[in-house]
C-alpha positions as semicolon CSV with decimal commas, in nm:
position;residue;x (nm);y (nm);z (nm)
1;M;0,014;0,026;0,006
2;L;0,168;0,334;-0,105
3;K;0,135;0,569;0,163
4;T;0,226;1,018;0,141
5;S;0,429;1,186;0,406
6;E;0,163;1,258;0,531
7;G;0,077;1,027;0,616
8;K;-0,242;0,971;0,388
9;W;-0,294;0,584;0,232
10;V;-0,362;0,654;-0,158
11;L;-0,659;0,452;-0,263
12;F;-0,812;0,360;-0,596
13;T;-1,164;0,448;-0,653
14;K;-1,426;0,129;-0,777
15;P;-1,527;0,230;-1,153
16;T;-1,862;0,250;-1,197
17;D;-2,079;0,305;-1,496
18;D;-2,127;0,703;-1,472
19;Q;-1,713;0,737;-1,265
20;P;-1,385;0,621;-1,462
21;A;-1,182;0,480;-1,121
22;E;-0,917;0,713;-1,028
23;Q;-0,655;0,749;-0,766
24;V;-0,705;0,935;-0,486
25;E;-0,497;1,032;-0,097
26;H;-0,730;0,932;0,282
27;W;-0,641;0,954;0,667
28;P;-0,616;0,608;0,743
29;V;-0,947;0,671;0,985
30;D;-1,178;0,724;0,697
31;A;-0,973;0,461;0,450
32;R;-1,079;0,265;0,674
33;I;-1,387;0,319;0,664
34;L;-1,375;0,297;0,265
35;L;-1,227;-0,042;0,163
36;K;-1,475;-0,195;0,461
37;N;-1,770;-0,028;0,254
38;G;-1,592;-0,165;-0,072
39;S;-1,632;0,155;-0,315
40;H;-1,217;0,196;-0,263
41;T;-0,904;-0,140;-0,334
42;T;-0,547;-0,007;-0,307
43;E;-0,511;-0,223;-0,616
44;A;-0,506;0,013;-0,874
45;P;-0,739;-0,129;-1,120
46;E;-0,681;-0,163;-1,485
47;G;-0,603;0,174;-1,706
48;V;-0,514;0,358;-1,446
49;A;-0,162;0,509;-1,412
50;V;-0,023;0,434;-1,049
51;V;0,115;0,807;-0,972
52;P;0,325;0,779;-0,678
53;P;0,314;1,089;-0,400
54;V;0,594;1,273;-0,353
55;Q;0,839;1,203;-0,078
56;P;1,060;1,431;0,124
57;P;1,457;1,378;0,051
58;E;1,594;1,122;0,220
59;H;1,945;1,281;0,317
60;V;1,954;1,638;0,449
61;G;2,273;1,788;0,456
62;V;2,414;1,936;0,700
63;P;2,408;2,258;0,769
64;T;2,782;2,459;0,681
65;A;2,723;2,753;0,995
66;P;3,098;2,727;1,170
67;V;3,062;2,669;1,527
68;V;3,133;3,019;1,770
69;T;3,381;2,975;2,057
70;M;3,389;3,285;2,190
71;F;3,113;3,471;2,278
72;E;3,115;3,906;2,320
73;A;2,894;4,110;2,533
74;K;2,858;4,461;2,593
75;A;2,956;4,644;2,786
76;G;2,674;4,732;3,036
77;D;2,511;4,330;2,946
78;E;2,527;4,237;3,333
79;P;2,337;3,968;3,428
80;P;2,007;3,944;3,624
81;P;2,141;3,953;4,043
82;G;2,200;3,587;4,201
83;L;2,233;3,430;3,853
84;K;2,616;3,384;3,792
85;R;2,737;3,154;3,481
86;G;2,373;3,132;3,370
87;R;2,214;2,903;3,677
88;K;2,031;3,037;3,966
89;E;2,199;2,960;4,264
């Protein structure tokens, strides 16, 4: 069964006299009901081209920003009373 990156299920409507079969996406809770009722199927009917859903890239590169090694503060930027080195003491 095909699934989208959002978690939706890819189903196919069953062809009727006035409607051809088509590919549709539904949330799992709705898809289970449609499959149980028999109006949709997980298999593509004959003559329907399966279009795979768009997927996000599997690997995204690591950020290339330089690592900060020295922090500077302007004169007058003193920590509030009771705070030393970033935590209360």
